[in-house]
N, CA, C and O of each residue as an XYZ file, in Angstrom:
576
protein
N     114.691    109.862     89.747
C     116.097    109.650     89.480
C     116.957    110.646     90.233
O     118.089    110.326     90.597
N     116.435    111.878     90.482
C     117.254    112.870     91.152
C     117.718    112.406     92.523
O     118.790    112.794     92.985
N     116.925    111.593     93.160
C     117.247    111.116     94.506
C     117.968    109.783     94.528
O     118.369    109.299     95.586
N     118.134    109.181     93.330
C     118.791    107.885     93.189
C     119.953    107.987     92.258
O     120.017    107.213     91.303
N     120.927    108.933     92.474
C     122.030    109.035     91.559
C     123.048    107.894     91.756
O     123.103    107.271     92.816
N     123.836    107.644     90.727
C     124.878    106.631     90.832
C     126.229    107.244     91.294
O     127.239    106.548     91.399
N     126.211    108.531     91.557
C     127.380    109.147     92.137
C     126.980    109.785     93.455
O     125.902    109.464     93.956
N     127.757    110.649     94.040
C     127.432    111.192     95.332
C     126.834    112.603     95.230
O     126.802    113.341     96.215
N     126.370    112.962     94.056
C     125.860    114.305     93.830
C     124.358    114.246     93.609
O     123.897    113.640     92.642
N     123.585    114.873     94.502
C     122.113    114.969     94.224
C     121.835    115.743     92.960
O     122.594    116.643     92.599
N     120.771    115.410     92.295
C     120.413    116.107     91.037
C     119.138    116.944     91.282
O     118.384    116.720     92.229
N     118.945    117.906     90.386
C     117.807    118.800     90.485
C     117.170    118.986     89.124
O     117.843    118.925     88.096
N     115.856    119.216     89.127
C     115.173    119.585     87.881
C     114.952    118.401     86.973
O     115.488    117.316     87.195
N     114.131    118.632     85.917
C     113.874    117.575     84.934
C     115.101    117.248     84.114
O     115.193    116.161     83.544
N     116.050    118.174     84.045
C     117.276    117.921     83.294
C     118.328    117.211     84.160
O     119.410    116.863     83.687
N     117.991    117.010     85.409
C     118.843    116.300     86.376
C     120.269    116.919     86.509
O     121.275    116.211     86.551
N     120.299    118.248     86.570
C     121.591    118.913     86.737
C     122.100    118.695     88.182
O     121.307    118.437     89.087
N     123.419    118.801     88.385
C     123.910    118.669     89.750
C     123.339    119.707     90.665
O     123.098    120.844     90.260
N     123.119    119.321     91.911
C     122.495    120.200     92.909
C     123.373    121.489     93.019
O     124.603    121.439     93.009
N     122.675    122.610     93.121
C     123.363    123.856     93.306
C     124.175    123.860     94.606
O     123.907    123.066     95.508
N     125.133    124.724     94.698
C     125.919    124.967     95.898
C     126.911    123.834     96.233
O     127.418    123.771     97.353
N     127.184    122.960     95.286
C     128.150    121.887     95.496
C     127.764    120.866     96.486
O     128.628    120.266     97.126
N     126.488    120.640     96.644
C     126.007    119.617     97.608
C     126.527    118.221     97.224
O     126.726    117.938     96.043
N     126.742    117.371     98.200
C     127.164    116.003     97.994
C     126.573    115.086     99.048
O     126.046    115.544    100.061
N     126.665    113.793     98.803
C     126.020    112.776     99.623
C     126.376    112.948    101.098
O     125.476    113.053    101.931
N     127.636    112.978    101.437
C     128.036    113.097    102.865
C     127.659    111.899    103.715
O     127.381    110.804    103.226
N     127.663    112.157    104.982
C     127.343    111.102    105.952
C     125.854    110.739    105.966
O     124.996    111.621    105.911
N     125.568    109.509    106.035
C     124.210    109.015    106.157
C     123.300    109.519    105.017
O     122.084    109.586    105.192
N     123.902    109.890    103.805
C     123.121    110.249    102.657
C     122.406    111.590    102.857
O     121.427    111.872    102.166
N     122.881    112.418    103.792
C     122.166    113.658    104.129
C     123.085    114.846    104.123
O     122.835    115.816    104.839
N     124.156    114.807    103.328
C     125.088    115.933    103.258
C     126.080    115.924    104.389
O     126.296    114.905    105.043
N     126.691    117.092    104.614
C     127.715    117.251    105.632
C     127.168    118.160    106.745
O     126.104    118.761    106.595
N     127.889    118.253    107.834
C     127.413    118.996    108.988
C     126.901    120.399    108.633
O     125.784    120.775    108.988
N     127.752    121.167    107.919
C     127.356    122.526    107.601
C     126.407    122.636    106.391
O     125.783    123.672    106.165
N     126.320    121.566    105.643
C     125.417    121.589    104.472
C     124.503    120.381    104.448
O     124.293    119.753    103.410
N     123.965    120.069    105.619
C     123.062    118.945    105.735
C     121.816    119.229    104.932
O     121.374    120.377    104.873
N     121.232    118.213    104.308
C     120.023    118.352    103.476
C     118.952    119.154    104.212
O     118.296    120.023    103.637
N     118.793    118.840    105.493
C     117.709    119.454    106.266
C     117.983    120.909    106.668
O     117.145    121.551    107.302
N     119.152    121.418    106.296
C     119.415    122.865    106.491
C     118.400    123.645    105.627
O     117.880    124.675    106.056
N     118.131    123.156    104.434
C     117.206    123.825    103.519
C     115.915    123.041    103.299
O     114.840    123.631    103.198
N     116.017    121.719    103.224
C     114.874    120.857    102.952
C     114.214    120.489    104.241
O     114.768    119.720    105.027
N     113.061    121.010    104.476
C     112.320    120.722    105.736
C     111.253    119.652    105.465
O     111.279    118.992    104.427
N     110.346    119.492    106.377
C     109.358    118.381    106.267
C     108.228    118.669    105.227
O     107.396    117.807    104.942
N     108.231    119.859    104.698
C     107.242    120.184    103.637
C     107.832    121.193    102.667
O     108.845    121.824    102.969
N     107.221    121.350    101.526
C     107.672    122.280    100.508
C     107.640    123.713    101.074
O     106.721    124.067    101.812
N     108.617    124.511    100.736
C     108.650    125.913    101.128
C     108.057    126.754     99.974
O     108.703    126.922     98.940
N     106.880    127.260    100.143
C     106.236    127.986     99.035
C     106.802    129.373     98.792
O     106.486    130.016     97.791
N     107.653    129.835     99.726
C     108.276    131.156     99.540
C     109.550    131.044     98.717
O     109.789    131.866     97.833
N     110.375    130.031     98.998
C     111.679    129.913     98.330
C     111.637    128.911     97.195
O     112.476    128.952     96.295
N     110.647    127.993     97.229
C     110.585    126.947     96.187
C     111.407    125.752     96.551
O     111.508    124.825     95.748
N     112.024    125.717     97.767
C     112.794    124.551     98.190
C     111.831    123.451     98.501
O     110.913    123.623     99.303
N     112.042    122.256     97.841
C     111.138    121.126     98.123
C     111.396    120.547     99.497
O     112.482    120.708    100.054
N     110.407    119.878    100.037
C     110.586    119.261    101.338
C     109.610    118.128    101.586
O     108.499    118.107    101.055
N     110.039    117.212    102.385
C     109.231    116.087    102.818
C     109.964    115.485    104.029
O     111.161    115.719    104.194
N     109.271    114.723    104.866
C     109.945    114.178    106.020
C     111.144    113.320    105.627
O     111.106    112.612    104.620
N     112.177    113.385    106.402
C     113.469    112.656    106.260
C     114.049    112.797    104.839
O     114.433    111.818    104.199
N     114.094    114.078    104.372
C     114.670    114.362    103.023
C     116.156    113.929    102.995
O     116.950    114.313    103.854
N     116.495    113.117    101.979
C     117.849    112.650    101.813
C     118.016    111.978    100.464
O     117.033    111.736     99.764
N     119.223    111.682    100.103
C     119.448    110.820     98.936
C     119.131    109.351     99.321
O     119.272    108.949    100.476
N     118.714    108.601     98.345
C     118.663    107.173     98.552
C     120.057    106.680     98.822
O     121.011    107.280     98.327
N     120.234    105.588     99.603
C     121.575    105.085     99.831
C     122.292    104.802     98.485
O     121.656    104.465     97.487
N     123.580    104.943     98.494
C     124.375    104.750     97.271
C     124.101    103.415     96.611
O     124.140    103.314     95.385
N     123.825    102.397     97.394
C     123.588    101.047     96.843
C     122.229    101.018     96.052
O     121.941    100.055     95.341
N     121.437    102.066     96.195
C     120.185    102.148     95.451
C     120.231    103.158     94.315
O     119.192    103.688     93.918
N     121.420    103.434     93.785
C     121.564    104.305     92.629
C     120.866    103.702     91.414
O     121.100    102.541     91.078
N     120.043    104.453     90.779
C     119.304    103.971     89.616
C     119.656    104.657     88.319
O     119.297    104.199     87.234
N     120.366    105.766     88.450
C     120.694    106.604     87.302
C     121.426    105.753     86.230
O     122.426    105.093     86.510
N     120.881    105.801     84.989
C     121.497    105.080     83.873
C     121.142    103.636     83.768
O     121.598    102.964     82.843
N     120.306    103.095     84.718
C     119.932    101.690     84.671
C     118.675    101.507     83.864
O     117.858    102.419     83.739
N     118.526    100.317     83.315
C     117.307     99.974     82.601
C     116.191     99.614     83.621
O     116.447     99.433     84.811
N     114.966     99.521     83.111
C     113.863     99.112     84.025
C     114.149     97.805     84.691
O     113.893     97.643     85.884
N     114.678     96.864     83.941
C     114.972     95.550     84.481
C     116.052     95.642     85.596
O     115.936     94.989     86.633
N     117.080     96.447     85.364
C     118.154     96.587     86.353
C     117.606     97.278     87.575
O     117.977     96.899     88.687
N     116.748     98.263     87.442
C     116.159     98.943     88.597
C     115.330     97.926     89.406
O     115.429     97.856     90.632
N     114.513     97.143     88.685
C     113.712     96.143     89.384
C     114.573     95.116     90.121
O     114.252     94.715     91.239
N     115.665     94.697     89.486
C     116.556     93.784     90.137
C     117.165     94.387     91.426
O     117.226     93.732     92.466
N     117.604     95.634     91.320
C     118.218     96.300     92.457
C     117.173     96.523     93.581
O     117.472     96.419     94.771
N     115.975     96.823     93.154
C     114.897     97.109     94.139
C     114.612     95.881     95.012
O     114.421     96.021     96.221
N     114.581     94.717     94.437
C     114.212     93.553     95.254
C     115.433     92.830     95.807
O     115.271     91.853     96.539
N     116.650     93.270     95.485
C     117.882     92.679     96.021
C     118.053     93.180     97.460
O     118.302     94.362     97.698
N     117.914     92.261     98.398
C     117.985     92.672     99.835
C     119.346     93.271    100.205
O     119.436     94.064    101.143
N     120.378     92.908     99.497
C     121.726     93.531     99.758
C     121.709     94.974     99.279
O     122.533     95.755     99.756
N     120.850     95.375     98.392
C     120.819     96.754     97.876
C     119.689     97.536     98.532
O     119.815     98.755     98.648
N     118.594     96.920     98.968
C     117.410     97.626     99.446
C     117.365     97.769    100.946
O     116.305     98.086    101.485
N     118.440     97.556    101.636
C     118.414     97.691    103.098
C     117.790     96.505    103.793
O     117.280     96.648    104.904
N     117.813     95.349    103.182
C     117.232     94.147    103.772
C     115.695     94.194    103.866
O     115.103     93.536    104.721
N     115.079     94.952    103.009
C     113.624     95.094    103.053
C     112.914     93.880    102.400
O     113.327     93.400    101.344
N     111.871     93.414    103.037
C     110.994     92.359    102.505
C     110.088     93.006    101.465
O     110.043     94.229    101.329
N     109.361     92.151    100.730
C     108.373     92.682     99.758
C     107.359     93.565    100.495
O     107.038     94.651    100.014
N     106.858     93.131    101.629
C     105.864     93.910    102.343
C     106.435     95.289    102.748
O     105.764     96.316    102.645
N     107.710     95.266    103.214
C     108.343     96.511    103.619
C     108.584     97.467    102.398
O     108.503     98.689    102.520
N     108.871     96.868    101.260
C     109.015     97.669    100.034
C     107.728     98.288     99.589
O     107.692     99.451     99.188
N     106.656     97.511     99.656
C     105.330     98.025     99.315
C     105.003     99.186    100.221
O     104.580    100.243     99.752
N     105.191     99.005    101.499
C     104.894    100.075    102.460
C     105.701    101.345    102.141
O     105.155    102.447    102.088
N     107.014    101.160    101.931
C     107.878    102.282    101.598
C     107.389    103.014    100.326
O     107.280    104.240    100.308
N     107.110    102.264     99.305
C     106.768    102.839     98.024
C     105.340    103.432     97.982
O     105.069    104.310     97.162
N     104.448    102.974     98.834
C     103.065    103.434     98.734
C     102.626    104.294     99.928
O     101.540    104.873     99.898
N     103.454    104.386    100.978
C     103.096    105.153    102.154
C     104.081    106.218    102.611
O     103.715    107.172    103.299
N     105.352    106.036    102.210
C     106.416    106.955    102.679
C     106.193    108.342    102.047
O     106.118    108.475    100.826
N     106.090    109.375    102.909
C     105.862    110.732    102.449
C     106.986    111.228    101.532
O     106.728    112.067    100.669
N     108.195    110.752    101.685
C     109.296    111.176    100.820
C     109.080    110.641     99.413
O     109.277    111.376     98.445
N     108.687    109.399     99.275
C     108.388    108.820     97.950
C     107.188    109.528     97.341
O     107.208    109.923     96.175
N     106.141    109.683     98.150
C     104.867    110.289     97.594
C     104.976    111.794     97.352
O     104.074    112.390     96.764
N     106.066    112.410     97.795
C     106.293    113.805     97.492
C     106.226    114.084     95.996
O     105.871    115.187     95.579
N     106.564    113.091     95.198
C     106.585    113.275     93.727
C     105.256    113.761     93.221
O     105.221    114.399     92.169
N     104.170    113.505     93.892
C     102.820    113.911     93.422
C     102.386    115.241     94.065
O     101.310    115.749     93.747
N     103.188    115.799     94.944
C     102.920    117.122     95.476
C     104.233    117.901     95.575
O     104.635    118.347     96.650
N     104.896    118.051     94.408
C     106.238    118.652     94.439
C     106.302    120.162     94.611
O     107.393    120.714     94.755
N     105.186    120.830     94.601
C     105.186    122.262     94.824
C     105.766    123.032     93.628
O     105.717    122.597     92.478
N     106.333    124.233     93.985
C     106.869    125.126     93.010
C     108.401    125.161     93.091
O     108.996    124.835     94.119
N     109.014    125.563     91.983
C     110.453    125.720     92.008
C     110.846    127.141     92.453
O     109.985    127.928     92.847
N     112.120    127.458     92.390
C     112.587    128.775     92.843
C     112.027    129.930     91.985
O     112.031    131.078     92.428
N     111.552    129.639     90.779
C     110.987    130.651     89.932
C     109.472    130.752     90.034
O     108.826    131.469     89.270
N     108.915    130.012     91.005
C     107.467    130.039     91.204
C     106.679    129.144     90.242
O     105.449    129.190     90.212
N     107.404    128.317     89.443
C     106.739    127.451     88.488
C     106.396    126.118     89.103
O     107.211    125.562     89.839
N     105.221    125.583     88.831
C     104.848    124.275     89.322
C     105.825    123.209     88.802
O     106.163    123.176     87.618
N     106.270    122.335     89.730
C     107.128    121.214     89.282
C     106.252    120.167     88.613
O     105.061    120.037     88.894
N     106.882    119.438     87.728
C     106.188    118.378     86.996
C     105.938    117.194     87.910
O     106.759    116.843     88.757
N     104.756    116.582     87.707
C     104.424    115.389     88.493
C     104.620    114.183     87.572
O     104.692    114.341     86.353
N     104.706    112.995     88.140
C     104.875    111.783     87.320
C     103.738    111.612     86.335
O     102.643    112.137     86.534
N     104.016    110.853     85.241
C     102.999    110.679     84.187
C     101.831    109.743     84.549
O     100.899    109.560     83.766
N     101.906    109.161     85.743
C     100.800    108.316     86.259
C     100.317    108.915     87.565
O     101.076    109.575     88.275
N      99.046    108.681     87.881
C      98.522    109.226     89.157
C      99.121    108.431     90.319
O      99.637    107.325     90.157
N      99.026    109.050     91.493
C      99.569    108.401     92.697
C      98.827    107.043     92.904
O      99.453    106.039     93.244
N      97.524    107.033     92.700
C      96.758    105.779     92.868
C      97.189    104.741     91.859
O      97.350    103.575     92.217
N      97.381    105.122     90.614
C      97.856    104.163     89.606
C      99.225    103.610     90.003
O      99.473    102.413     89.854
N     100.115    104.465     90.504
C     101.400    104.012     90.954
C     101.308    103.005     92.105
O     101.944    101.951     92.097
N     100.492    103.376     93.090
C     100.333    102.467     94.240
C      99.752    101.150     93.781
O     100.216    100.089     94.200
N      98.739    101.197     92.925
C      98.152     99.952     92.446
C      99.177     99.097     91.663
O      99.210     97.876     91.815
N      99.998     99.740     90.840
C     101.006     99.027     90.086
C     102.047     98.372     91.010
O     102.450     97.227     90.804
N     102.470     99.133     92.033
C     103.425     98.578     93.022
C     102.830     97.349     93.668
O     103.450     96.285     93.700
N     101.612     97.503     94.186
C     100.986     96.349     94.888
C     100.787     95.175     93.964
O     101.016     94.032     94.357
N     100.359     95.437     92.724
C     100.173     94.377     91.748
C     101.459     93.644     91.431
O     101.489     92.416     91.359
N     102.561     94.441     91.233
C     103.840     93.843     90.908
C     104.317     92.897     92.008
O     104.717     91.765     91.737
N     104.269     93.375     93.255
C     104.706     92.546     94.382
C     103.715     91.404     94.667
O     104.150     90.300     94.993
N     102.426     91.632     94.558
C     101.454     90.521     94.725
C     101.634     89.396     93.749
O     101.270     88.253     94.025
N     102.215     89.726     92.569
C     102.401     88.727     91.537
C     103.863     88.282     91.426
O     104.300     87.856     90.357
N     104.622     88.377     92.526
C     105.942     87.829     92.597
C     107.071     88.733     92.171
O     108.216     88.290     92.086
N     106.777     89.996     91.899
C     107.854     90.984     91.518
C     108.719     90.424     90.412
O     109.947     90.387     90.500
N     108.025     89.983     89.350
C     108.764     89.447     88.210
C     109.535     90.573     87.483
O     108.967     91.627     87.197
N     110.800     90.347     87.193
C     111.618     91.318     86.543
C     111.180     91.461     85.067
O     111.081     90.483     84.327
N     110.921     92.740     84.674
C     110.504     92.924     83.269
C     111.658     92.603     82.311
O     112.830     92.812     82.627
N     111.293     92.095     81.146
C     112.311     91.728     80.174
C     112.598     92.878     79.175
O     113.623     92.865     78.494
N     111.696     93.855     79.095
C     111.977     94.995     78.213
C     111.546     96.271     78.822
O     111.706     97.331     78.216
């Protein structure tokens, strides 16, 4: 959810507080010239500072904001080509199961205090299998 806000402010931590230093979406979902995401967020986690990193670090496009949505609403937005960047099911599966930025969630490194970040409650393989299963079976929108 931190990367899929419904406003222009990236979130941090499990409590989803606004990003420190007044960061905002900016151009191309990557901040502003002087405060571009990649000024601090590089292609991998920084074990010295705790700054997370993965290739092409950025916010999801504003049209893909998920914050405050139900599971059904997220699923609807995910498969809506007007919201997902015109991606086909195959392209969505590839994005969700192969993109290093998405998969960063399972190797989030440490925070600024040296504490391990929390990983999702399902394994990466379970997630990939669930994504493939959902799309293979028509990406039916959940009712609850």
